[in-house]
C-alpha positions, 0 to 999 in steps of 0.5 A: 675403604672409601672412608679411609681414603677420604680421611687420608685426602683431608688429612694430607690437605690439612697437614700440607696447608698448616705445615706451609703456614707455620713452617717445618720446625714448628710442625715437628714440635707440634707433632712431638707435643701432641704425641706427648700429650696423648701418652700423658692422657693414656697414662692418666686414664685411670683417674678419668675412669674413676671420675666417670665412675663417680658420675655413674654412682651419682646417677649423672650418667648411665652405663652406656654413656660411661662406656662411650665417654671412656672409648672417646677418651681412649680414641682421642688419646690415640689420635693425638699420638698419630702424627697429623693435624686433622687427627690432632684436632679430632683427638683434642675435641674428643678430650673435652666432655662437652663434645663427647657428650654431644656426640654420645647424645647424638649417637644414642638418641632414639630413632623413633618418632615417638620419643616425646610424650606428645605426638605432634602432627599437622592438621589440614589447615596447618595447625599442630595436632598434639595428642598425648601418648596412650602409653602414659598413665593418664586417665580419660576424661570420662573416668574423672569425677567432679567434686565440690567440697563444702565445709561444715564449719561456719566461717565468719 
């Protein structure tokens, strides 16, 4: 409930500020234009899903990212239909795949500290200590056999 009140406060502040700068008639046209844009996006949502399914089939994105991208497109279209400048700004940003990809990657990033193959820790003297994770398929040095290859043929 508190987040909705904070959002409502920002929506009113942004809307009043922008409405006073561009005027009442332009505000009306902006609300009308953004609502029409939201309806058009919703009506063309089928083609967006087909495009995202192609990306999944070519393994450019996984199923979780596919679901989140489509949800953001839907939420963005609905935000464009709702009157208000802040909702329109957020709705437009959610329509661009660059912003939604950043948002999806931010949300789905692993929360563990060991998300890279290297464990980095700081030693007492300030240097970085990089140890390779044991869960990787790397053999220890004592299992490596040094070999020298000597050719039987005489080279001139």
